[in-house]
N, C-alpha and C positions, 0 to 999 in steps of 0.2 A: 612360747607364755605356756606358764607356770600350765597344773592340770585344775580346772576348776569343778567344783562339784556342783547339782541342780540349786536352783533357785527360785524360790517362790515370788513373785512381784506383778505389782498392778500393768495390766496389758492397755497399752494405747490402739487402735486402728487405725491407719494413716488411711487417706484419700484422696490420687490423684499427686502422691510424692512417696520416695523410700530414700530411708537415710541409710546409707554408708557407714561401718566404722572408723572411727577418725574424722570422721566429717562433722563440722558445727554449722548449724542452722537455725533460724526463727519457724516456729511453726504457730501456728493461728488454731486457737480449739475450742470448739462452740457446743459440741453435743456433751449433753449433762454424766452420759456415762464418763466420756472421754476428761472431764473436768475433774471429776471423783476420783480419776484413776492418777490422774495428776496430783491430787491436792492428799491424794494417802503417799503418794512417792514422796512428796515435801514433806510429811510429817516423819517419813523413813528415815531411808538411807539414799534418798536422792533420785532411786534407780527406778527407769522405767523399762518394759519392754516394746519396743515399736516394729509394729507389722501391718502389711499394708494390704489393702482388700483389694478381693478377687474384681469386684464392681462398684465402682467409687458410687453408684448411683443409690448404693442401699445405706437407709440411716441406720436400722439398727441390726447390724451384722453379728450371722452366727456364728459358731467356731466354721462351719465350713465355706464361709465367706471369704474367712482369713489366709491369707497365707503361715506355713506354719514356721517358719524361716525366717527371721526378722533380728535386728538389731537390741541390744542390750544399749540403754544411753543411759547420761545422767545428767538430770536436770538443772541447767546452772543458774535459771532464773524465769520467773514467772511472776507478768505483769496484767492487771485485767484494764481491759480498752473501752474507751465510753458507749460501744454497741451493745457492750455485754459477756463480748468474748475474750478469749485468756490467749496471749503473745506471750509463745515459753522460746527461750536458748536450751537446745539440746545438743550436748557433744557425743557422739557413736563411739561406743566402747569395743564391744566384742559380738560377732552372730552367735546367735543361739537359736534353741528348737523349741517349740513347743510340743514338751510331754504330756502334760494336764493340764485342758483348760475346762477353769470353773468360771462361771457365771451366775451371779443373781443379780437384783433389782438396780443397785447401784453403781455396780461396775464391773468391769472384765478384772480376771486375776487369771495368772496362769503360772504352769510351773515347767520353769525353764532351762534346757541342759543346753551349758556352754559348747559351740562349736570351735573347734581350734585349726587353722591353715595346715594341711597338708603339703608337705616339700619331699621334693623328688632330688633331682641331680643340681647342686648350688650352678656349676659352669652354664649350664641348659636354661636355670634360669636366670642367670645374669646376660647370656645372648636376649633371650625373649624381652627382658628389661630394657636393653637396650633400643631394638629394635622398635618396642614399642614407646619410646620416648621420639625416638627417630620418627615414627609416622606421627608422633601427636604435636611434634614441632611444625613438620610439614601439615598436619589438619588448620591448626592455628595461624598459618599461613593464607590458608585459605576460606577460614571462619570470618565472619564478621562480627560473632558472639563473643570470641576471646581476642586474648593480647598478649604480648612476650612477655609480661611480669607473670602470667597463668605459668607460663612454661617454665620459669627462672624457680617458683616456690614448689614444683615438680620434679626440677631436676635435681634435686640434692637429697631425695628422698632414695635410702638405700635397700630398705626393707621390699623385699619384689611382692608380696602378697598388699601391703599399705599403699603402694606405686597403684596398683592394679585398682583398689577401690578408689584413693583420688580421683585418678584418671576418667573412672567410670562415674563418679559424679559430677563432673564438668562435660561431662557428653549428652546431647540432645537426643536420648534413647528414649524409647516407649517405655513403662514398668512392668510389663512382662519380660520384655529383654534386661529389664536392670536386676529383675530377681531371678532368672537363668545365672547372671553373673554373680547374684548373689548368694542363690544358692550351690554353686560351685565351690566346693572345697579347695580343689588341688589347686596352688596357687599356677602350675606351670598351663594347665588349664585354660584358666582365668586369663591367663595373660593372652594365650593363643586368640581365645576368645575375642579382648579387645583390639588387638593387630586387625584380625578380620574387619570387625565394626568400624574399626576408625579408616581403614582402608575405603571401606565401602561406603561410608561418607563423603571420604575425599572428594570420589568420583562426583557423587553428588551433587557437594559443594562445587566441583570443577564442572558440571553442566549447565548448573545456574548461572556460573558465571559467565561461561560461552553465551549462552541466553541473554542474559542481561546487556550483553556485548552489542550482539545480532541486533536488538531492540534498538540500543543508543544507536546504531548504524543504519536503521529503518530509519528510524524519526528523522535523522541528518540527511537519508536520502529523500526527504515527502518535503523537509525546507528548501533542500538544493530545488527537488521539482516546480517549487511552488515559485520560487525567482526566477525561473527557467522560464516556465509560464508564463511570469510578467515582463521577460524580456520577448519572448515570444507576441503576446500582445502587441508591444509596442513596435515590433517591427511586423506585423498585422496591419497597424493603424497605416504604418508608414508605405507599407504596399496596396494599401486599398481593401484591404481583405474587409469584408462585410461580418465575418464570421465571430461569436462571442459577443462580448461589451460595446465592441465597435458598432457593429451592427445595432444595436440597440441604442445606442446612442444615432447612427444615420434614422433609423425609422420613425423616433421622438424629434429630432429635427426634420423630418418630413412634415410627422403633425400639426408641429408649431410653424409652419408654413403654411399648411393646407388651413388651419384656424382662424384666418382672417382677423387676427386680434388688432385692436389701439395699438399704438406703436409702445405706447411706454407699459405693457402688458406683455406685448414683443418682447422687449428689454429683458425685463425679467425672466421669462421663461427663458433665452438666450442662456442670461447670466448663470441660472440653477442647472441648466445643460452641461455647462461649462464645468463647473461642481461635481456634476454628477458622473462624468469624464475621469476626475482627478482622483474622485472617491472609490475604494477597493470596495470590488462587485462582493465580497465576503461580509463586508461592513455592511451593519445593522442603519446607517442613515442612508446608504444608498437604494435601499428601498423604499422610505421615504422620501428621496427626491425625485425618484422615480414617478411616484404617488403622486406629488404635487401637480409636477408636469404634465400629467396628465390630465390630472383635474381640471387645469386652466385650459389643456386645450379640447377638453369636451364640452367645457360650457361655452354657449352661445355670446358673444359680444356683439355681433354685428348682425346676424342673420334673423330675418323680418320677415313675417308671412302680410301679402298684401290685404286690407280690409276690404271687406266686401260692403261699400258703402250704401248701397242700394236698399232705401227703406222700407221700401214694397216689398225686395225678397226678405228683409229680416223680419217685418210684419208674419207676412205668411208665413213663417218658419215656427214663429214663437207661438201663432194661432194654434198651430198643428199640431205642435206636441202639448201646450196648455190651456184648457178654458179658463175663461177670469183670467186673475190677477193682471187688471188694468194697468194699476199702479206702476209697475214694474215695466213691464213691455212700453208701457209710454216715455219713462225712465230711459230705455235702452234704446229707444228710438231716436231721443232728444240726444243722444250722445251722439248719433252716427248723422246726425244734420247739423252740430255744430262743427265735430272734424269732417266733414264734406265740405262745409264754408271755408275752413281754418286751415285745413289739411295738416294740420299738428296740433294736436292734445293731448293733454296726461291723462294716464288712465284714473280713470274715476275708483273709487274706494267706495264699493256699496255693499252694506249690511240687512241682509234678506233675514229678521226676524217674525217667528210665526210659531205655533204648535207643529210639533213630529205629522207629518206625513202629508203638509199641505203643497210640497211638490217644492222645498228651496234646493235642495243638491239636482234635481233634475234639469230647474229653472236654468241653473248656472252651466248646465251644459247646451240648452238651449239656446243660451244664450252666445255661447261661444262657435256651435255651429252657423246660427242666425250671418254672425258677421265673420262666417269665415278664420278663425283664430284655431288654435292648439290648444288643448283644455287639461290643466292638472289639477288635481284635488291632494291636499293632505289633511289627515284627520286630526285636530288639535286637541281632541279630548283626553284628559288625565295626563297630560306634557306637564311636567312638573321642574323640567331642567334648562334649565337659559341655553343650554349649549345645543338643546334641539334645534333652537332657533339661528344663531351663530357663529352653530361649529365650536369644534374643538379647535385647542391650539397647537399646529405642529408638531411641538416638542412630544407632548403624549403617545404613547406607546399608542395605535391601532385609529389614531384621529382620525376623523371625518368632517367636511361640511354640515353644515347647520340644512333643515329639512326645506327652506328657499331655496338656497343653493342646488339642492338635489333636483328640488321641483324642476327648476331652470334648467340643470341638464338634461332631464326626459323630455321636459317644450322643444328643446334645439332653436327655440326663438325668442328673441326677445320681448316679443310683445303678446302670452300667451293669457287667455281667460285660468287666472290662479285662481281656486276657491279654496277657501279656509274656513273647512267644514266645523263644526261646535266650537266655537270661539268663544263661547260663554263656559267652557267646561275647562280653561286651561286652571292651571291652580301652581303653588310658588312653597317651596320650603327652603334647605339650607342649600341646594345648587343654584339657589336663583331666582329671579323674579323671572318667567317666559314671558309673560304680558306686557312687562315694562321693555323687553329686546325686540317685541311686536310697533314698539311706537314708533321705531322708524322705518319699520318696513310699510306702513301702512300711513307716513307721513309725506303728502303729495310736494314739501319743499324740503324731505330729506330724504327721501328714498332713491333720489339720480344718485347716491352716492352711500349706497349701502355697503356696511365692512363684514364680511365672515371671516372670522377668528382664521378656520384652517386657509382660507384663499389669501386673507391680509390685503388683498388691492381693492379698492371700492369698483361695485356695482352698481351699475344704471339700472333702477327695477322701474324708471317712472313710465316706459311706456306699458306696462304691466296692467291690466286690469282685474283687479282684486275685487273679487266677492267673496263677502264672507257671509256664514250664517250661524245662526242663535236661537234657541225655545225660550232663553229669557234674559232680558237688557239688564236685569238689578243682578246680576255676578259679572257682569262687563267694566271692569273700572272705566272712572269717569275719562281719563285723557285718551283711553283706547277709543271711547267709545264718541269722543268728540273728533275724533281724526276721520268718521265713517259717515257716510249719509245712508242715515236708517229707513230701508223702506218694511212697515209691516205688512203682514198676509195673514189678516185676521181669521183665515178660514171660506170653505163654499157653503154655500146656500144650497137649501133643498135642492135648485131648479139646476144649479152647478154641477151638484153632485150626479143627479140625476145625467147630465149630458154628459158628464167624465165617464159613469158607468158604462153607456150606451157605446161613446164612440172609442172610447180607449180600454178602460178593466175589461169589461164584458170577451171583445175581439182578441185580447193577451191572453185570458184566462181561457177561453176555446181551444185555442191553439197551444197551451202548455198542456192541456190535461187531453190531448187528442181528440179535439170534437168538430165538427165542421159547423159552418155558420147555419145552418137551420137547423142542425142538432137540440139545441136548447133555446127555445124562447120565451122570454123574459118578457112577463105584461108590466105594463106602464104600472097598474094600481099593485103588484106583487113591487116590481122596482123601488115604489116609493113607502110603502108596507117595510121593504128592508133598510132599506137608508133611516125611517125615523121610528123603529121598534127592533131593530137589530143591531144597529149600531149608534154609538153617542161621542161623536168626536169632530174635529174641526177641519182635519185632513180626508185622505180615502184612503187611506191605509187597513183600517177594519172592513170600510166597503169592500173592498178588492179580498179582503179574504173571506167575507161572507159569498161572493161571487163566487172564488174556488172552492169553496165546500159545497157549494150548487151545483157547478160542473162535474165536482166529484163522483153527486150522488146521480145526477143525470147521468154520466158514464156508466155508473154499475146498471140503472135500470136498461139503459141501450142493451149492455152485454148480457144480464142476469134475464130477461124479459124479450130479448129481439124484437124492441121497439125503435120507430127510425127514426123518430124525432119526441122530446119531452116538452109538456108546455105547461109553465109555471103561473099560475093564475098567486091570485092574494090568497085566496080558501087553501090550497097547496103548500103555500112556503110553510106554513108552521107545520106539516107531517113532514115536511124535509128539512127546517131544519129545526124544530123544535119550537117550546113555547119562546113568546115576546123575552127580550132579554131587557130592554127599557119601554120607560111607559111616555107621553108628554103631554105637558098640562092642555085643557082645553076650559072653552068659556065657561062660563055658569048657565044653568039653562034658565032660570028666572034671574029678575034683580034681589038683592039680597043687600041688608038692612047689615053694617057692622064688616062686608065685605071688602075690600076691593083688590083689582086685579093688576098686579107691576107685571112690570119687563123687564127680565135680566137678562144681563151678559156670562154667559159660561166660557172655560175653557174650549166645550163641545159646540158652541156656535150660540145661541139665544135661549129664550124660554121664559116663558107665565110664570110671573109667581102669586098666588093668592095670599094675602095679608088679612087676617080675621082678628076683630076688635072685640072684646067681652066687658061689659060692664055692670057690678054688683055692687050693690051694697059695702060698705066698707068703711078705712078712715081715708082714704088718700093713697094707697097704694099704688104703683107703676109696675108692674113685671113683663118681662120682655122673656119669650123662650122660640124654641126651635130654630138654636145653635148658629146666633148670631153673632158677627164680627164686632169688634169695638165704632165701624163706621156707624154701618146699621142703628146700631144702639144709642149712638148720638143723634143719628138721624130725627130715632122716635122722642128721644129729649126734647129736639127741638121742634115738632112736629106739637106736642103736648103742651109746651112750653108759648107756642105761638098761637094756641088755640083759649090759652088760658088769658093771654093780652089780649086778645078780639071776642070773648065769650058773649058779649050782648049783640055784637053785631053777625055774630054768626046763629043767633038766638040757640044759645047754650045756656045753660044753669051756670051762674057766676061762682057758684061753690060746688060746684059739680067735683072738681078734685078732694072738697073735702069731705065728702058724702060716702062718695062710691071708690071702688076699688078700679084699676083700670087693667087688663089684660088683653098684652096684645101679642099672637102668635102665628109662627109663617111653620107653615106644613110641613111635613116630611125633614123633623128635626133631627135628623141622625146626617144632614147633610149640613157641614159648613156654610155660612151665607154669610158675605160682607162686600160691601160699594157705594158709591158715592149717588146711588140713583133712586132709593126707594121712599126717597121724605114726603113728597106731595101722595102717595100711594097709601103711607101710613097716616098723614094727615087727611084724608078725603078717608079712609078707615074710621081714624076717631069720631070725625064731625057725623057719620052717618050714623054711629053707634049713640052719639052722643043727644043728635037729632029726630032721630027714628025715620030718617029718610032715607030710602035705601038707594044702593049704587045701580049707574047701570049697566046692566050685563055684557052691552055688545060694547064697553071702551077700556082699554087698558092704557096704563099711564106711565112714564118717566119721568126723571128729574130731580134733583136735590132742591129743599128747602132753605130760609133761611128765616133766624129770628122775625123778622121784620115781613117774612111773606113773600120775598123773593123766588122765581124758581130759576135753578143754576144749570147750565148746560150738562151732558151727560156724553160719555163714547158708547161704542158699538150700536148707533142706532141702524143701522143694517140688520146685523143681526137679531135684534129687539122686534125689528117690523118682520121679519120673516114668522119668527116665531109666533107672533100676534095674528098673520095671514094662516099660519096655520091652524092656530087655537079657533078657529074663526071669528076673531075681532073685526067689526070692522072701524074701529072711533079711534086713535090713537091721541093722547093727549105727550105732546113735547114742548121742552124748555124753547123757545122764540131765537135761542142763540145756536140751535141745531139744525133751523131752515137748511142751514149750508150744505146740510149732509144727505138732504132727502135725495140729491139726482145721485148717491151713489144706490140706492134701493132700486131694485129692478124692476122696469118699468109695469110689466103686469103683475107685479102685489104693488105697486102705486096707486095703479087703476081700481082694486075693488078697497084701498084703505081711505081713510078721510081722516089727515093730519091737524091738530089743532095747535096751534104755537100760542105758548103762553108763557106771561113776564111777571106774575103774580098768583099766588093760590086761590083768592076768589073769582077769579077765572076758569081757575081749575074745579073746582067746588060750582060755579054755577053748568060748566058740560057734562060734570057726572056725575051729580045726584038728581034724582026725579023730583023735579016741580020746584017750586021758586022758596 
């Protein structure tokens, strides 16, 4: 190589790569300064200095971050890529060293001093070349990255320095090591370095090959062991050894034999067991089959508890657990009586409907206890998926039977009392309609062949006594409701609540709060006030909470004041529980004109409702206030129209509706009121106001009116009568058709009240208004 002078040229720092002289390769350039350096090189003589960075993570390297020795290269081609970077083809020419480094804002420039190879003895260099080629050939033999064609391109090179550079470019060495080779000027030393590196690399590659061979042998050994284990299992089976899968099969076989299944189910279970034996234990299907067999054996197929058909015993248990609720008790006793006579009866499907807290769920438990059956409860509130009832197909991962089959497994008998709690709160979405799936469960004609998607085989539910509970019948689909026998539990009367509080709730709360029976004494008048003024509900849940509060207060007094007992009277109730939360209607103190007392039925029982009528001169406007519902508004319109049509007979000015404005108001305007039983009360108040005849204060009334004055029947007579009795009313006007409901009213209340059955409004006015 001829001697070269120092050259000024642009500098391109390289990251993670190094270019040797005679190397031709592509580079991707993206940094702005590097691109400027390339552009300058292209505009001048196409020469650029390529130097590696000491740390490839630095974006803007300074002089000290770049190796001083690099390669002068010729830029052969420059192409802009779509992502904004440039792909450059460069060819290394010769080594160079930075003499002076100049950095401006746009690019790197450097004065480069060319470096020539230093030669020693030619014979020694030739010997080292041969050794290097031999080592390189052996290296290619063990390397997976280089092929024999690479060796052919290297073998024909005669110049030792060039050979060293090309071999170094083909080796997988770190940049630091390559830089050391690049900086070695003496060719002999460079050849020796490469021989050493190749020798080390060969040893590493040989070790890698040995390790790979060992891993392969180990894998083959594992496969061989698996095959031998399978053979061993077959031998164990022949020998009757119960270890491994053979033991599982024997255990499942034992369960199938003990499950007392019907013949068809037993055949299916044994068929699945044969499949389980043939499927490898490591297969996913093995666990699916096993799970299925275990469910088949866990379900009760023939196991049945013997019913206690003694009606007197059942009646005693039901009365012990619940006070009142006569209709439900009567239905259970009827079922027992019929079953006693027939010795075979499909399980009835009862639906207990009523407000929260009236004891629907606990009643189902009592039924199970009374007839000596197992009790199972599932909550249907919020269920949206049909698979919750019918189960999932076995093909799905994690498949399970539905809630019905899970309940039957829990019951362990085919004739439990099965409580379907909150059946009115089932919903439906894209996963199906669970209420439709319940149709098969609750249909006595279909449930003997109930099909669960997981079990697949039909299951007999006909002996199960299903009891459903609901708060609201309106949200239960009609086809589902049609399959059940609905028993309404309207709620408890005041007398019933008093009895329940004394006999059940107070005893329970005393025990829960650590009090002895005599440590808290609740007087009758205090208990009555507690029921009337501190709770307003159909059930007794709120009452139990208030009793629990009283027990806690009593416990505090006993401990802090060192008292032996706490006696709660009506006066002391306020100091313990605070001001009363509710008020209840009382009858008027004297006969009033334009005011009639109606009887209303609410979710918290019965109440009295005063209806007031005011007549002032005007143009015949009819105003209704008191937050009335549509039904009550229509009742008022009907009463108004009836009075207009009968004005002369009722001794009312026939033109009253043209000369006066009429205002009908029901007090407690913030409380919504609606229902078909206020017709005769509104009509009575209207006639009283128009004729100036007072309404008797002791008379309460309930009934709907037609345009012809007929009085139609109403519901909730028992609750309405109790509210009237509580308010001090002595006479109640009721529709003639409601006479049959009088027997539901407690005898103690009936004795204090006079009931007047009516068919027409004229009769109502005769008994309600003062005078003739």
